[in-house]
N, CA, C and O atoms as a Maestro MAE file, in Angstrom:
{
 s_m_m2io_version
 :::
 2.0.0
}

f_m_ct {
 s_m_title
 :::
 protein
 m_atom[312] {
  # First column is atom index #
  i_m_mmod_type
  r_m_x_coord
  r_m_y_coord
  r_m_z_coord
  i_m_residue_number
  s_m_chain_name
  s_m_pdb_residue_name
  s_m_pdb_atom_name
  i_m_atomic_number
  :::
  1 25 103.127 93.976 106.520 1 A "MET " " N  " 7
  2 3 103.794 94.803 105.532 1 A "MET " " CA " 6
  3 2 102.870 95.969 105.145 1 A "MET " " C  " 6
  4 15 101.661 95.794 104.990 1 A "MET " " O  " 8
  5 25 103.446 97.118 104.999 2 A "ILE " " N  " 7
  6 3 102.688 98.317 104.627 2 A "ILE " " CA " 6
  7 2 102.460 98.321 103.118 2 A "ILE " " C  " 6
  8 15 103.382 98.086 102.337 2 A "ILE " " O  " 8
  9 25 101.251 98.585 102.734 3 A "ASP " " N  " 7
  10 3 100.906 98.726 101.321 3 A "ASP " " CA " 6
  11 2 101.239 100.160 100.899 3 A "ASP " " C  " 6
  12 15 100.413 101.061 101.043 3 A "ASP " " O  " 8
  13 25 102.444 100.365 100.380 4 A "THR " " N  " 7
  14 3 102.886 101.723 100.051 4 A "THR " " CA " 6
  15 2 102.084 102.341 98.920 4 A "THR " " C  " 6
  16 15 101.873 103.554 98.902 4 A "THR " " O  " 8
  17 25 101.637 101.530 97.983 5 A "ILE " " N  " 7
  18 3 100.828 102.045 96.879 5 A "ILE " " CA " 6
  19 2 99.466 102.499 97.419 5 A "ILE " " C  " 6
  20 15 98.991 103.588 97.094 5 A "ILE " " O  " 8
  21 25 98.860 101.664 98.231 6 A "GLY " " N  " 7
  22 3 97.574 102.021 98.831 6 A "GLY " " CA " 6
  23 2 97.685 103.274 99.681 6 A "GLY " " C  " 6
  24 15 96.817 104.146 99.636 6 A "GLY " " O  " 8
  25 25 98.758 103.358 100.456 7 A "ARG " " N  " 7
  26 3 98.971 104.531 101.305 7 A "ARG " " CA " 6
  27 2 99.132 105.787 100.455 7 A "ARG " " C  " 6
  28 15 98.606 106.845 100.801 7 A "ARG " " O  " 8
  29 25 99.858 105.672 99.344 8 A "LEU " " N  " 7
  30 3 100.035 106.817 98.455 8 A "LEU " " CA " 6
  31 2 98.679 107.297 97.947 8 A "LEU " " C  " 6
  32 15 98.408 108.498 97.950 8 A "LEU " " O  " 8
  33 25 97.832 106.377 97.514 9 A "TYR " " N  " 7
  34 3 96.510 106.770 97.011 9 A "TYR " " CA " 6
  35 2 95.639 107.382 98.107 9 A "TYR " " C  " 6
  36 15 94.849 108.285 97.835 9 A "TYR " " O  " 8
  37 25 95.777 106.896 99.348 10 A "GLU " " N  " 7
  38 3 95.052 107.516 100.465 10 A "GLU " " CA " 6
  39 2 95.460 108.978 100.620 10 A "GLU " " C  " 6
  40 15 94.613 109.857 100.781 10 A "GLU " " O  " 8
  41 25 96.770 109.226 100.570 11 A "LEU " " N  " 7
  42 3 97.271 110.588 100.742 11 A "LEU " " CA " 6
  43 2 96.899 111.480 99.558 11 A "LEU " " C  " 6
  44 15 96.630 112.669 99.726 11 A "LEU " " O  " 8
  45 25 96.887 110.901 98.372 12 A "ILE " " N  " 7
  46 3 96.474 111.666 97.191 12 A "ILE " " CA " 6
  47 2 95.034 112.137 97.381 12 A "ILE " " C  " 6
  48 15 94.720 113.306 97.161 12 A "ILE " " O  " 8
  49 25 94.172 111.221 97.789 13 A "GLU " " N  " 7
  50 3 92.769 111.575 97.996 13 A "GLU " " CA " 6
  51 2 92.615 112.577 99.137 13 A "GLU " " C  " 6
  52 15 91.893 113.565 99.010 13 A "GLU " " O  " 8
  53 25 93.297 112.318 100.247 14 A "LYS " " N  " 7
  54 3 93.197 113.196 101.415 14 A "LYS " " CA " 6
  55 2 93.637 114.624 101.094 14 A "LYS " " C  " 6
  56 15 93.084 115.587 101.626 14 A "LYS " " O  " 8
  57 25 94.640 114.753 100.216 15 A "ASN " " N  " 7
  58 3 95.180 116.066 99.870 15 A "ASN " " CA " 6
  59 2 94.565 116.653 98.601 15 A "ASN " " C  " 6
  60 15 95.039 117.659 98.074 15 A "ASN " " O  " 8
  61 25 93.503 116.007 98.119 16 A "HIS " " N  " 7
  62 3 92.775 116.487 96.930 16 A "HIS " " CA " 6
  63 2 93.711 116.670 95.732 16 A "HIS " " C  " 6
  64 15 93.691 117.696 95.052 16 A "HIS " " O  " 8
  65 25 94.530 115.641 95.497 17 A "LEU " " N  " 7
  66 3 95.468 115.650 94.381 17 A "LEU " " CA " 6
  67 2 95.075 114.577 93.380 17 A "LEU " " C  " 6
  68 15 94.140 113.809 93.606 17 A "LEU " " O  " 8
  69 25 95.800 114.537 92.276 18 A "THR " " N  " 7
  70 3 95.709 113.427 91.332 18 A "THR " " CA " 6
  71 2 97.084 112.787 91.271 18 A "THR " " C  " 6
  72 15 98.084 113.411 91.627 18 A "THR " " O  " 8
  73 25 97.132 111.550 90.823 19 A "LEU " " N  " 7
  74 3 98.426 110.885 90.686 19 A "LEU " " CA " 6
  75 2 99.309 111.657 89.719 19 A "LEU " " C  " 6
  76 15 100.487 111.884 89.992 19 A "LEU " " O  " 8
  77 25 98.743 112.059 88.593 20 A "SER " " N  " 7
  78 3 99.526 112.799 87.595 20 A "SER " " CA " 6
  79 2 100.054 114.109 88.162 20 A "SER " " C  " 6
  80 15 101.215 114.459 87.951 20 A "SER " " O  " 8
  81 25 99.203 114.832 88.881 21 A "GLY " " N  " 7
  82 3 99.620 116.100 89.469 21 A "GLY " " CA " 6
  83 2 100.730 115.916 90.488 21 A "GLY " " C  " 6
  84 15 101.698 116.677 90.501 21 A "GLY " " O  " 8
  85 25 100.596 114.905 91.346 22 A "LEU " " N  " 7
  86 3 101.627 114.644 92.347 22 A "LEU " " CA " 6
  87 2 102.928 114.213 91.686 22 A "LEU " " C  " 6
  88 15 104.010 114.622 92.108 22 A "LEU " " O  " 8
  89 25 102.822 113.393 90.656 23 A "CYS " " N  " 7
  90 3 104.029 112.970 89.932 23 A "CYS " " CA " 6
  91 2 104.731 114.178 89.316 23 A "CYS " " C  " 6
  92 15 105.959 114.265 89.346 23 A "CYS " " O  " 8
  93 25 103.966 115.100 88.765 24 A "ASP " " N  " 7
  94 3 104.548 116.305 88.166 24 A "ASP " " CA " 6
  95 2 105.323 117.118 89.194 24 A "ASP " " C  " 6
  96 15 106.461 117.512 88.938 24 A "ASP " " O  " 8
  97 25 104.721 117.374 90.354 25 A "ILE " " N  " 7
  98 3 105.411 118.212 91.342 25 A "ILE " " CA " 6
  99 2 106.512 117.461 92.079 25 A "ILE " " C  " 6
  100 15 107.388 118.081 92.680 25 A "ILE " " O  " 8
  101 25 106.475 116.121 92.038 26 A "SER " " N  " 7
  102 3 107.476 115.319 92.738 26 A "SER " " CA " 6
  103 2 108.623 114.883 91.835 26 A "SER " " C  " 6
  104 15 109.668 114.446 92.318 26 A "SER " " O  " 8
  105 25 108.428 115.000 90.539 27 A "GLY " " N  " 7
  106 3 109.460 114.558 89.609 27 A "GLY " " CA " 6
  107 2 109.573 113.049 89.487 27 A "GLY " " C  " 6
  108 15 110.643 112.519 89.188 27 A "GLY " " O  " 8
  109 25 108.468 112.363 89.718 28 A "VAL " " N  " 7
  110 3 108.431 110.897 89.613 28 A "VAL " " CA " 6
  111 2 107.599 110.548 88.391 28 A "VAL " " C  " 6
  112 15 106.539 111.132 88.165 28 A "VAL " " O  " 8
  113 25 108.080 109.596 87.605 29 A "ASN " " N  " 7
  114 3 107.300 109.141 86.450 29 A "ASN " " CA " 6
  115 2 106.057 108.401 86.928 29 A "ASN " " C  " 6
  116 15 106.121 107.562 87.826 29 A "ASN " " O  " 8
  117 25 104.939 108.723 86.316 30 A "ARG " " N  " 7
  118 3 103.677 108.069 86.671 30 A "ARG " " CA " 6
  119 2 103.780 106.551 86.494 30 A "ARG " " C  " 6
  120 15 103.167 105.788 87.241 30 A "ARG " " O  " 8
  121 25 104.552 106.129 85.510 31 A "SER " " N  " 7
  122 3 104.699 104.692 85.250 31 A "SER " " CA " 6
  123 2 105.366 103.964 86.424 31 A "SER " " C  " 6
  124 15 105.188 102.756 86.577 31 A "SER " " O  " 8
  125 25 106.121 104.677 87.244 32 A "THR " " N  " 7
  126 3 106.732 104.063 88.425 32 A "THR " " CA " 6
  127 2 105.647 103.517 89.344 32 A "THR " " C  " 6
  128 15 105.766 102.410 89.870 32 A "THR " " O  " 8
  129 25 104.601 104.290 89.531 33 A "VAL " " N  " 7
  130 3 103.509 103.886 90.413 33 A "VAL " " CA " 6
  131 2 102.615 102.860 89.726 33 A "VAL " " C  " 6
  132 15 102.260 101.844 90.323 33 A "VAL " " O  " 8
  133 25 102.253 103.123 88.478 34 A "THR " " N  " 7
  134 3 101.321 102.214 87.796 34 A "THR " " CA " 6
  135 2 101.933 100.830 87.594 34 A "THR " " C  " 6
  136 15 101.234 99.823 87.714 34 A "THR " " O  " 8
  137 25 103.239 100.769 87.288 35 A "SER " " N  " 7
  138 3 103.837 99.437 87.130 35 A "SER " " CA " 6
  139 2 103.951 98.706 88.453 35 A "SER " " C  " 6
  140 15 103.730 97.497 88.515 35 A "SER " " O  " 8
  141 25 104.296 99.431 89.521 36 A "ALA " " N  " 7
  142 3 104.370 98.793 90.840 36 A "ALA " " CA " 6
  143 2 102.990 98.289 91.247 36 A "ALA " " C  " 6
  144 15 102.859 97.211 91.826 36 A "ALA " " O  " 8
  145 25 101.981 99.065 90.944 37 A "ARG " " N  " 7
  146 3 100.610 98.677 91.301 37 A "ARG " " CA " 6
  147 2 100.182 97.424 90.528 37 A "ARG " " C  " 6
  148 15 99.561 96.524 91.095 37 A "ARG " " O  " 8
  149 25 100.512 97.370 89.247 38 A "ARG " " N  " 7
  150 3 100.141 96.211 88.423 38 A "ARG " " CA " 6
  151 2 100.785 94.928 88.914 38 A "ARG " " C  " 6
  152 15 100.164 93.865 88.871 38 A "ARG " " O  " 8
  153 25 102.010 95.015 89.376 39 A "ARG " " N  " 7
  154 3 102.704 93.806 89.803 39 A "ARG " " CA " 6
  155 2 102.630 93.596 91.312 39 A "ARG " " C  " 6
  156 15 103.376 92.797 91.877 39 A "ARG " " O  " 8
  157 25 101.714 94.330 91.959 40 A "ASN " " N  " 7
  158 3 101.538 94.230 93.414 40 A "ASN " " CA " 6
  159 2 102.835 94.480 94.168 40 A "ASN " " C  " 6
  160 15 103.113 93.852 95.190 40 A "ASN " " O  " 8
  161 25 103.616 95.404 93.643 41 A "GLY " " N  " 7
  162 3 104.896 95.734 94.251 41 A "GLY " " CA " 6
  163 2 104.776 96.853 95.262 41 A "GLY " " C  " 6
  164 15 103.681 97.239 95.671 41 A "GLY " " O  " 8
  165 25 105.915 97.355 95.648 42 A "GLN " " N  " 7
  166 3 106.006 98.416 96.635 42 A "GLN " " CA " 6
  167 2 106.813 99.568 96.055 42 A "GLN " " C  " 6
  168 15 107.577 99.389 95.107 42 A "GLN " " O  " 8
  169 25 106.638 100.737 96.625 43 A "LEU " " N  " 7
  170 3 107.447 101.890 96.241 43 A "LEU " " CA " 6
  171 2 108.749 101.868 97.031 43 A "LEU " " C  " 6
  172 15 108.782 101.404 98.171 43 A "LEU " " O  " 8
  173 25 109.810 102.366 96.429 44 A "THR " " N  " 7
  174 3 111.076 102.453 97.147 44 A "THR " " CA " 6
  175 2 111.027 103.634 98.113 44 A "THR " " C  " 6
  176 15 110.199 104.534 97.969 44 A "THR " " O  " 8
  177 25 111.908 103.620 99.080 45 A "VAL " " N  " 7
  178 3 111.979 104.723 100.040 45 A "VAL " " CA " 6
  179 2 112.317 106.022 99.316 45 A "VAL " " C  " 6
  180 15 111.792 107.079 99.667 45 A "VAL " " O  " 8
  181 25 113.186 105.954 98.313 46 A "ASP " " N  " 7
  182 3 113.540 107.149 97.539 46 A "ASP " " CA " 6
  183 2 112.307 107.745 96.859 46 A "ASP " " C  " 6
  184 15 112.118 108.961 96.868 46 A "ASP " " O  " 8
  185 25 111.481 106.899 96.275 47 A "THR " " N  " 7
  186 3 110.270 107.368 95.604 47 A "THR " " CA " 6
  187 2 109.284 107.949 96.610 47 A "THR " " C  " 6
  188 15 108.687 108.996 96.364 47 A "THR " " O  " 8
  189 25 109.114 107.275 97.737 48 A "ILE " " N  " 7
  190 3 108.218 107.771 98.786 48 A "ILE " " CA " 6
  191 2 108.707 109.131 99.273 48 A "ILE " " C  " 6
  192 15 107.911 110.047 99.481 48 A "ILE " " O  " 8
  193 25 110.001 109.255 99.451 49 A "GLU " " N  " 7
  194 3 110.569 110.526 99.905 49 A "GLU " " CA " 6
  195 2 110.292 111.649 98.908 49 A "GLU " " C  " 6
  196 15 109.986 112.773 99.306 49 A "GLU " " O  " 8
  197 25 110.397 111.349 97.632 50 A "ARG " " N  " 7
  198 3 110.117 112.362 96.605 50 A "ARG " " CA " 6
  199 2 108.648 112.773 96.615 50 A "ARG " " C  " 6
  200 15 108.329 113.951 96.459 50 A "ARG " " O  " 8
  201 25 107.751 111.800 96.799 51 A "PHE " " N  " 7
  202 3 106.332 112.122 96.901 51 A "PHE " " CA " 6
  203 2 106.060 112.965 98.153 51 A "PHE " " C  " 6
  204 15 105.291 113.925 98.103 51 A "PHE " " O  " 8
  205 25 106.679 112.610 99.248 52 A "CYS " " N  " 7
  206 3 106.494 113.381 100.482 52 A "CYS " " CA " 6
  207 2 106.986 114.816 100.305 52 A "CYS " " C  " 6
  208 15 106.339 115.759 100.762 52 A "CYS " " O  " 8
  209 25 108.119 114.978 99.649 53 A "ASP " " N  " 7
  210 3 108.615 116.333 99.368 53 A "ASP " " CA " 6
  211 2 107.590 117.108 98.536 53 A "ASP " " C  " 6
  212 15 107.346 118.289 98.785 53 A "ASP " " O  " 8
  213 25 107.001 116.447 97.561 54 A "GLY " " N  " 7
  214 3 105.997 117.084 96.712 54 A "GLY " " CA " 6
  215 2 104.740 117.484 97.482 54 A "GLY " " C  " 6
  216 15 104.067 118.449 97.122 54 A "GLY " " O  " 8
  217 25 104.428 116.734 98.545 55 A "MET " " N  " 7
  218 3 103.253 117.051 99.364 55 A "MET " " CA " 6
  219 2 103.622 117.895 100.586 55 A "MET " " C  " 6
  220 15 102.774 118.199 101.425 55 A "MET " " O  " 8
  221 25 104.894 118.265 100.670 56 A "ASN " " N  " 7
  222 3 105.382 119.062 101.809 56 A "ASN " " CA " 6
  223 2 105.083 118.397 103.147 56 A "ASN " " C  " 6
  224 15 104.584 119.031 104.077 56 A "ASN " " O  " 8
  225 25 105.397 117.109 103.225 57 A "MET " " N  " 7
  226 3 105.169 116.391 104.477 57 A "MET " " CA " 6
  227 2 106.403 115.572 104.815 57 A "MET " " C  " 6
  228 15 107.085 115.080 103.916 57 A "MET " " O  " 8
  229 25 106.695 115.421 106.091 58 A "PRO " " N  " 7
  230 3 107.836 114.580 106.472 58 A "PRO " " CA " 6
  231 2 107.555 113.119 106.133 58 A "PRO " " C  " 6
  232 15 106.413 112.664 106.195 58 A "PRO " " O  " 8
  233 25 108.590 112.406 105.783 59 A "ILE " " N  " 7
  234 3 108.417 111.003 105.385 59 A "ILE " " CA " 6
  235 2 107.822 110.173 106.524 59 A "ILE " " C  " 6
  236 15 107.120 109.192 106.276 59 A "ILE " " O  " 8
  237 25 108.097 110.559 107.755 60 A "LYS " " N  " 7
  238 3 107.535 109.791 108.879 60 A "LYS " " CA " 6
  239 2 106.011 109.803 108.852 60 A "LYS " " C  " 6
  240 15 105.373 108.845 109.288 60 A "LYS " " O  " 8
  241 25 105.420 110.898 108.335 61 A "ASP " " N  " 7
  242 3 103.960 110.971 108.254 61 A "ASP " " CA " 6
  243 2 103.388 109.992 107.228 61 A "ASP " " C  " 6
  244 15 102.238 109.567 107.344 61 A "ASP " " O  " 8
  245 25 104.183 109.641 106.238 62 A "PHE " " N  " 7
  246 3 103.738 108.649 105.251 62 A "PHE " " CA " 6
  247 2 103.478 107.316 105.953 62 A "PHE " " C  " 6
  248 15 102.515 106.611 105.650 62 A "PHE " " O  " 8
  249 25 104.360 106.990 106.898 63 A "PHE " " N  " 7
  250 3 104.260 105.704 107.589 63 A "PHE " " CA " 6
  251 2 103.465 105.778 108.885 63 A "PHE " " C  " 6
  252 15 103.189 104.745 109.494 63 A "PHE " " O  " 8
  253 25 103.096 106.967 109.317 64 A "ASP " " N  " 7
  254 3 102.379 107.152 110.574 64 A "ASP " " CA " 6
  255 2 100.899 107.380 110.305 64 A "ASP " " C  " 6
  256 15 100.400 108.499 110.435 64 A "ASP " " O  " 8
  257 25 100.207 106.324 109.933 65 A "PHE " " N  " 7
  258 3 98.785 106.468 109.667 65 A "PHE " " CA " 6
  259 2 97.953 105.830 110.758 65 A "PHE " " C  " 6
  260 15 96.731 105.741 110.631 65 A "PHE " " O  " 8
  261 25 98.585 105.390 111.816 66 A "GLY " " N  " 7
  262 3 97.849 104.842 112.953 66 A "GLY " " CA " 6
  263 2 96.965 105.884 113.598 66 A "GLY " " C  " 6
  264 15 95.853 105.578 114.029 66 A "GLY " " O  " 8
  265 25 97.453 107.125 113.671 67 A "SER " " N  " 7
  266 3 96.657 108.188 114.290 67 A "SER " " CA " 6
  267 2 95.428 108.496 113.446 67 A "SER " " C  " 6
  268 15 94.373 108.810 113.995 67 A "SER " " O  " 8
  269 25 95.541 108.414 112.127 68 A "GLU " " N  " 7
  270 3 94.385 108.631 111.257 68 A "GLU " " CA " 6
  271 2 93.352 107.536 111.473 68 A "GLU " " C  " 6
  272 15 92.153 107.809 111.535 68 A "GLU " " O  " 8
  273 25 93.817 106.298 111.587 69 A "ASN " " N  " 7
  274 3 92.899 105.183 111.833 69 A "ASN " " CA " 6
  275 2 92.237 105.332 113.192 69 A "ASN " " C  " 6
  276 15 91.054 105.028 113.343 69 A "ASN " " O  " 8
  277 25 92.996 105.802 114.191 70 A "GLN " " N  " 7
  278 3 92.441 106.001 115.525 70 A "GLN " " CA " 6
  279 2 91.346 107.067 115.499 70 A "GLN " " C  " 6
  280 15 90.301 106.906 116.129 70 A "GLN " " O  " 8
  281 25 91.591 108.156 114.767 71 A "GLU " " N  " 7
  282 3 90.600 109.216 114.648 71 A "GLU " " CA " 6
  283 2 89.323 108.691 113.984 71 A "GLU " " C  " 6
  284 15 88.217 109.022 114.412 71 A "GLU " " O  " 8
  285 25 89.477 107.886 112.956 72 A "ALA " " N  " 7
  286 3 88.320 107.318 112.251 72 A "ALA " " CA " 6
  287 2 87.540 106.388 113.183 72 A "ALA " " C  " 6
  288 15 86.310 106.413 113.201 72 A "ALA " " O  " 8
  289 25 88.254 105.574 113.951 73 A "ASN " " N  " 7
  290 3 87.585 104.667 114.891 73 A "ASN " " CA " 6
  291 2 86.846 105.448 115.974 73 A "ASN " " C  " 6
  292 15 85.738 105.073 116.357 73 A "ASN " " O  " 8
  293 25 87.439 106.517 116.465 74 A "ASN " " N  " 7
  294 3 86.775 107.338 117.481 74 A "ASN " " CA " 6
  295 2 85.510 107.967 116.913 74 A "ASN " " C  " 6
  296 15 84.494 108.030 117.605 74 A "ASN " " O  " 8
  297 25 85.551 108.427 115.681 75 A "ALA " " N  " 7
  298 3 84.384 109.049 115.046 75 A "ALA " " CA " 6
  299 2 83.256 108.031 114.876 75 A "ALA " " C  " 6
  300 15 82.085 108.377 115.028 75 A "ALA " " O  " 8
  301 25 83.599 106.784 114.563 76 A "LYS " " N  " 7
  302 3 82.582 105.749 114.380 76 A "LYS " " CA " 6
  303 2 81.869 105.427 115.693 76 A "LYS " " C  " 6
  304 15 80.681 105.106 115.704 76 A "LYS " " O  " 8
  305 25 82.615 105.519 116.804 77 A "ARG " " N  " 7
  306 3 82.043 105.197 118.105 77 A "ARG " " CA " 6
  307 2 81.061 106.251 118.586 77 A "ARG " " C  " 6
  308 15 80.189 105.945 119.399 77 A "ARG " " O  " 8
  309 25 81.176 107.460 118.117 78 A "GLN " " N  " 7
  310 3 80.330 108.549 118.624 78 A "GLN " " CA " 6
  311 2 78.979 108.586 117.961 78 A "GLN " " C  " 6
  312 15 78.157 109.445 118.281 78 A "GLN " " O  " 8
  :::
 }
 m_bond[311] {
  # First column is bond index #
  i_m_from
  i_m_to
  i_m_order
  :::
  1 1 2 1
  2 2 3 1
  3 3 4 2
  4 3 5 1
  5 5 6 1
  6 6 7 1
  7 7 8 2
  8 7 9 1
  9 9 10 1
  10 10 11 1
  11 11 12 2
  12 11 13 1
  13 13 14 1
  14 14 15 1
  15 15 16 2
  16 15 17 1
  17 17 18 1
  18 18 19 1
  19 19 20 2
  20 19 21 1
  21 21 22 1
  22 22 23 1
  23 23 24 2
  24 23 25 1
  25 25 26 1
  26 26 27 1
  27 27 28 2
  28 27 29 1
  29 29 30 1
  30 30 31 1
  31 31 32 2
  32 31 33 1
  33 33 34 1
  34 34 35 1
  35 35 36 2
  36 35 37 1
  37 37 38 1
  38 38 39 1
  39 39 40 2
  40 39 41 1
  41 41 42 1
  42 42 43 1
  43 43 44 2
  44 43 45 1
  45 45 46 1
  46 46 47 1
  47 47 48 2
  48 47 49 1
  49 49 50 1
  50 50 51 1
  51 51 52 2
  52 51 53 1
  53 53 54 1
  54 54 55 1
  55 55 56 2
  56 55 57 1
  57 57 58 1
  58 58 59 1
  59 59 60 2
  60 59 61 1
  61 61 62 1
  62 62 63 1
  63 63 64 2
  64 63 65 1
  65 65 66 1
  66 66 67 1
  67 67 68 2
  68 67 69 1
  69 69 70 1
  70 70 71 1
  71 71 72 2
  72 71 73 1
  73 73 74 1
  74 74 75 1
  75 75 76 2
  76 75 77 1
  77 77 78 1
  78 78 79 1
  79 79 80 2
  80 79 81 1
  81 81 82 1
  82 82 83 1
  83 83 84 2
  84 83 85 1
  85 85 86 1
  86 86 87 1
  87 87 88 2
  88 87 89 1
  89 89 90 1
  90 90 91 1
  91 91 92 2
  92 91 93 1
  93 93 94 1
  94 94 95 1
  95 95 96 2
  96 95 97 1
  97 97 98 1
  98 98 99 1
  99 99 100 2
  100 99 101 1
  101 101 102 1
  102 102 103 1
  103 103 104 2
  104 103 105 1
  105 105 106 1
  106 106 107 1
  107 107 108 2
  108 107 109 1
  109 109 110 1
  110 110 111 1
  111 111 112 2
  112 111 113 1
  113 113 114 1
  114 114 115 1
  115 115 116 2
  116 115 117 1
  117 117 118 1
  118 118 119 1
  119 119 120 2
  120 119 121 1
  121 121 122 1
  122 122 123 1
  123 123 124 2
  124 123 125 1
  125 125 126 1
  126 126 127 1
  127 127 128 2
  128 127 129 1
  129 129 130 1
  130 130 131 1
  131 131 132 2
  132 131 133 1
  133 133 134 1
  134 134 135 1
  135 135 136 2
  136 135 137 1
  137 137 138 1
  138 138 139 1
  139 139 140 2
  140 139 141 1
  141 141 142 1
  142 142 143 1
  143 143 144 2
  144 143 145 1
  145 145 146 1
  146 146 147 1
  147 147 148 2
  148 147 149 1
  149 149 150 1
  150 150 151 1
  151 151 152 2
  152 151 153 1
  153 153 154 1
  154 154 155 1
  155 155 156 2
  156 155 157 1
  157 157 158 1
  158 158 159 1
  159 159 160 2
  160 159 161 1
  161 161 162 1
  162 162 163 1
  163 163 164 2
  164 163 165 1
  165 165 166 1
  166 166 167 1
  167 167 168 2
  168 167 169 1
  169 169 170 1
  170 170 171 1
  171 171 172 2
  172 171 173 1
  173 173 174 1
  174 174 175 1
  175 175 176 2
  176 175 177 1
  177 177 178 1
  178 178 179 1
  179 179 180 2
  180 179 181 1
  181 181 182 1
  182 182 183 1
  183 183 184 2
  184 183 185 1
  185 185 186 1
  186 186 187 1
  187 187 188 2
  188 187 189 1
  189 189 190 1
  190 190 191 1
  191 191 192 2
  192 191 193 1
  193 193 194 1
  194 194 195 1
  195 195 196 2
  196 195 197 1
  197 197 198 1
  198 198 199 1
  199 199 200 2
  200 199 201 1
  201 201 202 1
  202 202 203 1
  203 203 204 2
  204 203 205 1
  205 205 206 1
  206 206 207 1
  207 207 208 2
  208 207 209 1
  209 209 210 1
  210 210 211 1
  211 211 212 2
  212 211 213 1
  213 213 214 1
  214 214 215 1
  215 215 216 2
  216 215 217 1
  217 217 218 1
  218 218 219 1
  219 219 220 2
  220 219 221 1
  221 221 222 1
  222 222 223 1
  223 223 224 2
  224 223 225 1
  225 225 226 1
  226 226 227 1
  227 227 228 2
  228 227 229 1
  229 229 230 1
  230 230 231 1
  231 231 232 2
  232 231 233 1
  233 233 234 1
  234 234 235 1
  235 235 236 2
  236 235 237 1
  237 237 238 1
  238 238 239 1
  239 239 240 2
  240 239 241 1
  241 241 242 1
  242 242 243 1
  243 243 244 2
  244 243 245 1
  245 245 246 1
  246 246 247 1
  247 247 248 2
  248 247 249 1
  249 249 250 1
  250 250 251 1
  251 251 252 2
  252 251 253 1
  253 253 254 1
  254 254 255 1
  255 255 256 2
  256 255 257 1
  257 257 258 1
  258 258 259 1
  259 259 260 2
  260 259 261 1
  261 261 262 1
  262 262 263 1
  263 263 264 2
  264 263 265 1
  265 265 266 1
  266 266 267 1
  267 267 268 2
  268 267 269 1
  269 269 270 1
  270 270 271 1
  271 271 272 2
  272 271 273 1
  273 273 274 1
  274 274 275 1
  275 275 276 2
  276 275 277 1
  277 277 278 1
  278 278 279 1
  279 279 280 2
  280 279 281 1
  281 281 282 1
  282 282 283 1
  283 283 284 2
  284 283 285 1
  285 285 286 1
  286 286 287 1
  287 287 288 2
  288 287 289 1
  289 289 290 1
  290 290 291 1
  291 291 292 2
  292 291 293 1
  293 293 294 1
  294 294 295 1
  295 295 296 2
  296 295 297 1
  297 297 298 1
  298 298 299 1
  299 299 300 2
  300 299 301 1
  301 301 302 1
  302 302 303 1
  303 303 304 2
  304 303 305 1
  305 305 306 1
  306 306 307 1
  307 307 308 2
  308 307 309 1
  309 309 310 1
  310 310 311 1
  311 311 312 2
  :::
 }
}
C-alpha cells in the first residue's frame, strides 16, 4: 500500500513548499492532512488530485516515484 501522506510530504520537501502553503494554493484544509496523519489514514484521490493541481503536476506523477527511487539508488552506487 502506498503511504499517501508520506508521499505528499516528500513532494512538499522536493518542491520547497510548506504544508500550509500547498493547502492554500490547493484549496484543501490543512486539517484534512493532519487528521489523516494522526490516524494513520490515507488521502482520498480527490484530495491528491487537488494537491497535484496546486503543484502543477499530473496525478500519475504522485504515484510514480519508482523513477525517483531508481535515481537515488544509482547515485548511491557511484
